[in-house]
N, C-alpha and C positions, 0 to 999 in steps of 0.2 A: 192686294187691293188696299188703297188708302181708305181709312174709316171716314165716313161722312156722318156726323152725329146729328140727331134730332133731340129736342127736349119737349116733353109733354108737361105742361104746367097745370097745377090744380088749385084747389081752394086757398091754399096758403100764399098764393102768389098772384093776387088779383090785378096788380098793376105792372106785371112783368113785361107785357108787350105794348103798354100804352105809348102812343105816338109813333108806332112802327107800322108802316103799311104792309099788307100781306097780299098773297096771291091765292085766289080760290082755286082749288084743285078738284076736278071732277073725278068721281070714282064710280065703278060699277055697283057700289054698295050704298050709294046715296051721298048726301052732303056731309063733309066733315064738320066738326063742331065750330070751326072758325077758319079764316084764311091762314095759310102757312106763311110765317115770317122768316126772313133771312136776317139773322142778327149776328153781330161780331162780339166776341169776348176775347180780348187780347188779339192774338194772331189767328184765332179760330173763328170760322164762320159756321154757325149751326142753324138748323131749321127749328122753329118753335111753333107749337100749336097749343092754345089753351083748351083743355079737354071739356070744360064746362061752357065754352062759348065766350065771345068777347064781352058779353054783358053778364056773364056768370049766371045764366038762367037754366042750364041743362042739368037736371039732377042725375045722380050716378046711374040709375036704372034705365034712363032713356038715351044716354050718350051713344052715339053711333061709333063704337070702338073699331069696328071693321073699316069704316070709311076713314077714320083718323089714321090708323096704322097704314092703310093703303095709300092715302094721300102723302104721308111722309116718305114712304118708299118711292112713290112716283116722282116726288120732288128731288130724289137723290139720296135719301138717308139709307144707311145700311146698319145703323146702330141707334138705339133709342135709350135715353135716360128719362125716366118718368119721375117727376117730383110729386110727392104725395104728403098730405097732412093726415096723420093717423092718431088714434088714441092709444094710450099706454095700457097694456093688459098685464104684462109681467112686472113683478116687483124689482127686477134687475134693470128696468128702464125708468127714466125719469122724464117728466114733461120738459120739452125743449131740447131733448137729445136729438142728435142727427144720427141716422142709422142707414146702413146699406144691408137690406135683408138678404136672406138666401133661400127662404122657403115661403110657401103660401098654403092656406087652406081656404077652400071655396064654400061659402055659405049663401051664395047668390042663386037666383033662378031666373029662367026666361031670357037670358042674355045670349046674343049671337056669339058663340065661342070659336068658330072655325070659318075658314074660307072654303073648306071641302064639304059643302052642304047641297050640292046639286050634281047632276050628270055632266054639267058643263065644266066642272072643275075636278081635276084628278084628286082622288083620295090621298091625303097626306097624313101620316101619323107623326106627331111632333113629340120628340123626347122631352119630357117635362120633369124628369127625375130631380134635376137641380135647376129650377127655373131661372135663377140669376147667376149661374156660373159662367165664367168665361173671362176673356181678356178685358172687356169693358169694366166688369165689376172689380177685378183686381186693380185696374188702373185707378178707379175711383177711390178705393181703399188706400192705395199707395200715395195718391195725390193728397188725400186728407192727412196722412201721416207726415208727409214731406212739408205740408203747410202748418203742422201742429194743430190741426182741427180735431177737437174731441169728437170721436166717431165710434158708434157701436158697430162692430163688424159681425154681421149675422143677425138672425132672428126670423121669426115666422109671422107673417101678416095674415090675420083672419079677415077675409073679405066678405063684408055684409052687404045686403041689398041697398040700404039707404032709401030715401034721403033721411029717414028718421035715424036717430042715434040708437045704439043697442041698449037693450034692457040689462039690468044687473045680472039676471040669470043667463042671458046670452054671453055676456062677458065672462061669467064664471065657467060656462061651457067651453068657451074659447081658451081660457086659461088651462082647464083640464086637458084640452086637446093639444096643448103645447104652443099656443099662440103667444107672441110677445107684444103684438100691436093689433089694432082693429082699424080697418080702412074700408073703403067702398068702391075703389076703382082699379085696384091692381089686377083684377081679373074681370073680364077676359083680356085686358090690355097686354099683360105679359105673354100670354099664350099666343095671341095674334102677332105680337112682335117677334116671338120666337119663330 
């Protein structure tokens, strides 16, 4: 099967979809954050969805992650690249670095993390041992190398509730837990996409 990619854009990309019309996709989980756009990058057409909404008003803890992932799948995506702006926790990372992480730690609460939450949907256990492993991740890393883009290959994102930024004690705990970055939206997004 040919890959059909989607991109979920976040805080660091507020004008990514400006001027591009989108299509509202209805889901059984409610409304997605924004219409799904079909955009071209060179010869590739991708589906694009701003996770915080077109007007960037949805904070991380109220994003309808299930509707977003479901809408992209319904529109034809079978692989998702999520662009995130994160804070640096580890001293081996520097602000402005581009990274493709390979692990997550969840410090959030109250978010819908599954599609298997009712008798209407079969129970599905999702292997999340390596949340970002696979052909898409390898392709991103290889493409960065081929383009001579300075990229950190690997790292763990500590996912915090938001929208407030983390306290110094929370960042220190994340550092002790092995986190390299601190963000607010990688979960449940990655699990639902998986």
